[in-house]
Every structure is written in structure tokens, then in C-alpha cells.
N, C-alpha and C positions, 0 to 999 in steps of 0.2 A: 351863564344863561345869556340869551340873546335879547337885545333890546331894540325893538323898533318902537316908536312911540305911538301905537295905534290907540286912540281914545274912543270911548263910546260915541256913537253918532246919533243924530236926530234928537239931541238933548236928553236922551234917556239916561237916567241915573239909577243904577241898581242899588239895592239895600243890603248893607252888611249885617252881620250879627249885631244884636243890641250892644251898646257900649258896656253895659253891665253884664253880669252872669246871665246865661240863657239856658233854659231847659227846653229841649226840642223833642216832640213826640212824632211818631209816624203819621198821626192824623193831620199834621201840618204839611205833609208832603204833597204839594200840588204843582209839580214841575211844569205841567202844561201851561200854567198861567204866567210863567216867567218870561213874558214878552216885553219889549221896550215900552209898550203902552201900559202894561200892568205895573211896571216899576217906575214910571216917570213921576209918580207922586212923591217918591222918596228923594230927600236931599242927601246925596252921597258922592263924595269925591274919592275914587280909588287911591289917589295919592296920599290920602290921610292914613292909610294902613300899610303895613309892611307886606302883608298878603291879604287879599280879600276875594271871597268867592260868593257867587249867587246862584243857588239851585244847581250846584255842580254835581254831575253824575257821570259815572264811567262804568260801562259793562263790557264784559268779554264774552261774546256770544250770549248764552243764557245765564252767565254768572254776573251778578251785580257786585262790582268792586267798591263803588262809592255811590251813595244814594241821597240826592237832594241836599248837598253839603253847603251850607251857607254860614260863613264865619268872617270875622275881621280880626286879624292878628296884629297886636300892638307891638311897639318897639321894645327892645330888650330880649330876654330869653323866654321863649314859649315852648312848653312841653306838650307834644302831641302824644297822648297816652291811650293805650288800649291793648287787648290781648293780640297774640299772633293771628294774622288773618283779618284784623279789624278794618283794614283799609288805609293804614298809615303810609305804607310804601306807595300805594296807588296815588294818594294825595301828593306825596313828595315828588313823584315822577311827573305828575301834572304840573306842579309848581315849577319844576326845572325844565318843562317843555319837552320831556321825553315822550309823553303820551298826549294824545288829543282827546279832549273831553267829548263824551257822547252827547252831553246836554249841559246847559248852564254857562256861566261866565266866570272868568278867573283873571285876577290882576296881581302882579308881583312888582313891588316898588312902583305902583301906578301904571304898569304896562301889562299887556297880554303876553304871556311867555312863549306861546307856540310859534316856532320859526322866527325867533327874535334874537338874532346873534348879538346885538349890542347889549341887550339885557343880560345875556349869559356872562358877559365880561364883568358884570356887577354882582354876580352870584357865585358862591362856592358850594360844591356838593361833595359830600362824603357818603358813598353808597354803603348799604348794609353788606353786600357780598364783596369778597376780595377778587381782584382781577389783576394779577401781577405777572411780569416776566421774572421768574425766580432768580435768574442770573444777574439782574440789575441790582445795583446798590440803592439804598434809600435816597441818597443824594441824586443819583442818575434819574430815578423815578420822578422825583419832585421837579428836577430841572426839565425833564421831558414834558411834563404837563405845563410848566411855565412857558416853554417854547411854543407849545400848541396854542397858548393864549396870546402869542404874538411878540413875546419878548426876544431881545437879541441874546446871543450866547452869554455875553457878560452880564446882562440884566438877569437872565434866568439863573445863573450861578449864584449871584449875590442874593436874589430874592429867595431862592431855594434854601440857602444857608440860614437866612433870617427866619423863614417859616419853620425850618427844622429845629432851630434853637428855641422857638416859641413853644414847641411841644416837647422840649427837653430830650431831643434825640441826637444831638450833635456827636456824642461819643460813639454812636452806632451808625452814623450816616454812611460810612464806607463799607459796611457789611452787606452781604447779598440779602435780598428780600427773602429768599428761600430759607434762611436761617433765623428769621425773625419770629418771636413769640406772637401770640394773638394780640396782646396789649401793644406791642411794638408796631404791629401792622396797622392797628387802629390809629395809633398816633401819627404814623407816617401818612395815612390816608387823610387825616385832619390837616396835616402840613400841606398836602397838595391842594386841599380845598381853600386854603387861605394864602397861598403863595402869591396870588395876584391882588391881594388886599381887597377882597370884595366887601360890599356893603351888607350883604345878607349871606350867612353861612347856614347850610342845610345839612344836618347830621342825621342819617338814618340808622338807628340802633347802634350808636358808637360804643356803647358799653357791653354789647352782646358778647358772651364767651370769654370775657376778660377776668383775670383774677382780682381779688380785692384791692391789692396795692395798685394795679394798673387802673382800676376804676377810679380810685381816688385821684390819681394823677390826671386822668382824662377829664374828670369833673373840674379840676383846677384849671386845666387848659380852657375848658368851655367858659368858666367864669372870667378868665383873662380876656377872652374874646369880647365879652360884654363890656368889660372895663376899657377896652380899646375902642369902644364906640360902634362895634359891629352888632347887627341884629342876628339872632340865632333862633332857628327852628329845629328842635331836636325831638326825635321820636323814640319811644321806649315802651316796653311792657313792664319794666321794673319801676314801679310807682314810687317807692320810697326814695330811690336814688334821684329821680327828677325833682322830688320835693326838696332835696337838699340844694338844688341849683336855682329853683324858681317857684313862685306861687302862681304864676300865670300859666294856666293849663287849658287844654282842649281835650275832652274825653270823647273817644270815638269807639263805636261798637257795631259790628256787622255793617260797616259802611255808612253809618248814620251818626250825626252829632248828638251826643247825650247832654253835654254841658260845656260851657266855656266861661272863663273868667278867673277871678281870684279864688284860690282853694277854699278859703274860709267863707267867702261869699257864697260859693256853690254849696258848701255844707249847710249854710243857714237856710237855703231854699228847701232843704229836705225836712220840713217841719213835721212830717208824719212819722218820722223815725226819731224817737227821743235820743238825745245826745248823752252818752255815758261819761261820767266824771268820777274818778277814783281818788278819794281823799284818805291819806294815811294819818291816822290819829289814834292815840291810846284811849280816847273817849268817844267811840263812834255813836253810841246810843244817845249820849248827851248832846252831841252835835246834831243828830237826826231829829231830836225833839225841837231844836231851833229852826230846822229847815223844812219840816213837814207842812208848815202852814203856808209856804210860798206857793202861789197858784201855778207856777210853771215847773214845779217839781212833780214828776209823774210817778216815781217810785223810789224807795230807799231799801237797800239790802246791806247786810253786815257780813264781814269777814274778820278774822282776828286782826285787830289794830287797823281796820280799814272800813270806810263807809263808801258804798257805791251808790251814786246818785244818777238818776236818769231824768233829764230835764228837756222841755220843749223850747226853752229860750236860753241857750248856753251863755250868750253875751250878758244877759241880765243876771244870770246866776253868778258868773265870774265877778260882776260888779258887787253883788250883794254879799258873797261869802266873806271877803275881808272885813266888812262891817260887822257881820255876825261874830267873827273871831275876835275882833277888837272889843266888842261889847261884852262878850261872855268870858273871855280869857281862856277858851278851850284850846288845848294844845293840838297842833298838827305838824307833821314832819314832811309832807310832800303832797303834790297834786299832779295828776296825769289824766290823760283821756285817750283811750284806744280808738275813739271815733274821730279824733282831730288829725287824720292822715288820709292820704290819697287812696289807700287800700279800702278803707271804710266807705269813702265817697263812691268809689267805683262799684263796690258791692251793692250799696243802696240803690244806685241808679240802674244797675242791670238786673238786679233780683227783685227790686221793689219792696 
């Protein structure tokens, strides 16, 4: 990405998403009010966030790609989650400066990304779509991108080999790209995105179309990027896979922000939907008799050797259950919750 350091003028300071988890409704969309005068009351330094947007919108003719998108992306790995067509790629293309916003403000590493060549040198981008010369080898491809970033021939070769090793592709780097599998192509694209050692790595659907073994390796590569001190913004519609890499998530649907923050914090906000907890026990009715008096237990159901509890206060329930077990000596062999995952959170937020 390109970096010119253009900062907000006239003392205007835009507001990011709240530091904690945030639920956003269409009723809050008042884009016309996002003027410097309207936001001057907020204390906000864009440099405090990896990516920050304020009232960001993008439309393509009559099609709305992003609608009043206001977030603050923290350090580490952040998952941008939503179904295909939700607006994830539009947001990433705005972040990388490929698109110009129709309305609103956007900062990346404290700077505005559009027409900012210095900032581009601090950002790595792995697009969703492949765009290769099939006759090139993996090494030639990554070297070529390194040269475009301004490296000498010798620097490009050394940096390309290092980046390719980081994604475990050294043994295949001299093969032509036309013979690569989908997983290999995804990893070589990640290699080109990190060859210049950027501060921020943006990965658009890097797991798409890959087989299970390739997905595991790509997830390991992404975790390694965080360990190396890089900030990572990854988009996906495969919710449980992002859950394995990070709990810091942004949920987007139809171009609008649904929720942002820690997975469990977001789940706690949905108190109108009781949280389901499944307890494996040979004495479900005996345990139910001990739990039914708790005010935050909404219902109890029985299956063979299993008690299904629905509670409006899961954290309180998780604290109380061990005390009940210890006091009564009731046996139990396992504890799980189908609601403690991203699929459930997304379903609750989109379907109500």
C-alpha cells in the first residue's frame, strides 16, 4: 500500500467503533451527519488502530457494496466474517487503496490509503482471485513482486526464498505455477504478500477452495505471521476455521457491520437468545432438580444420559455448575455448547 501521511485537518477527530463489542443496527446509519463538525466531539487518533473507518460507504451505481461501516481493528489477527457478497472484498479493496470510498473516512496504520504509495510498502495483500502467468515458477513470481516493490535483483531473490520458506513451499518453488494445486497457489500468494516484510498483511479468502490438509497448513502460516509481530486482517465465510485462529472478529452482512469484538463478548450481548449447554451425565433428572431453581435457567430438557440446559446467563451458569457438582456428588462425563461458536453468533445476529 502507499503511504503519504495525510492526517485529518481542522482538528476533526472521527470516532471508531467502540473499544468493546458493538452491535450496529440500520437505524444508526446517518451518513450525512459524518462531517468534521459532527465528529469533532470525539477523542480519536487513527494511529491507535491498525485499520479505522468512520461512516465508510461504497456503491457501484445502484448497488450498495458497503453501508455506513464504522470500525476500529485492533492489533493481532482479526477475522472479517460474512457470507459471499457481504462486502468483505469491497472493504479490503478500500483498505488497500484499490477503490475510492463513495463516502466516509478510512485510515490504515494511521494514514489514508488512497493514492498513498508509501503506505502500500507497509502493507501486504493476498487477493481472493488468482492472477498468474502459468509459465512462471513460484520463485520467479515472488521475486517479480519483490522487484516491483523496489528491491534489487539480489535482495528480491533472497527475500523471495525467505518468504517461500515461511509458507513451506521451498521444495516446489521451481515448479511452474500452472502445475500448482489450489492450496499451493494460495500459499505462494501469501508468500508474495509478505516478501517485503509488511506491518499489515491482508488476506482475502485465503482458505477458499483448498483441501483440509492445505487449510491446516495455511492456518499455521497465518498464526506464524502473528507470532512474527505482523498484523493480519483475514476475510472468510468459513466461520469455524477463523475461530481456530482468532477470537477477534468483525461480522458483516449486506454491507453493514453486525458486530465487532471478542467472540464470547459478542455472544454475551445476545441475551434474548438463551445459550444452550449440553451436560453428559448418567443422572440428568437428579442434576436438573438442582439446577431448576437458578433464576437464569430458562429451560431443561432430557436425552439419554444427557441434560440440555438453556440459560440467559452462561457465564454465571458455568461458575455455578461446578459448585453444584461438588456439593451433590452427581456424576458427569462431559460439557459442550453448540452456541459457543461463530456459526451460532452469526445466525442469531442475522436471523434474530
